[in-house]
N, C-alpha and C positions, 0 to 999 in steps of 0.2 A: 751523231746528231740525235737529240731527244725526240721521242715520238709521244710526247705528252699532250693532253688536251685540257685546257683550262676554260671553264665556262662561267658565265654570269649567274647571279643568284636566281634570275628568272627561269633559267634552264633547270637549275637544281630544284626549284619549286615544282616545276612540271614533272621531273623525274620522281621526286620523293612524295609529292602530294602535300608537302608542308607549305604553309603560307609564307609569303615574303616576310611578314612581321615575325613569324616564329623563327625563321632563319636569322633575322636580325637580333631578336631577343637572345637566341642561343649564342650568337657571337659575342654579345655584350656580357653574357654570363660565363664566357669561356667554356661552353658546352657544345655538343652537336658535332657537326662535320668540320674537319680541319679546313682552313681557308688561307689564301694569300691576300695580302693587301699591297697594291702597287699604287703609290700616291693615294688617291681617294677611291680607286677602283678595287672592288672585292672580286676575287676569282676563286673558284673551287677546282681542284684537280679531279677530273672525272673518275679516276681510279679510286680516290678517297670517297667520293659520293657512293659508288657501288659497294665499297667495303663497308661503309656505314650502313647501307641498306641490308647487306647480307648479315651484318652483325645483329640485326633485329629479327632475324628469322626465328620462328617459333616451331618447335617440333610438336607435331600433333600425335595423339594416340588414337588407336582404332576405337571407335565408340561402340562397337558391338559387344554385348554382354553374353558371351557363350559359356 
């Protein structure tokens, strides 16, 4: 049995900080987080949401000038 969790775009918006309109625009442009469409319902695999967020991680450098 699968242990997957699929969430609505409102939950994705809360997790990522992206607006609903941004998520919708990204889907229209085939960008952003992968999603599933079942009938008229849009769902995101929670694992894909976190993968997307971690892919945006920026490595910072030590700002001290020694």
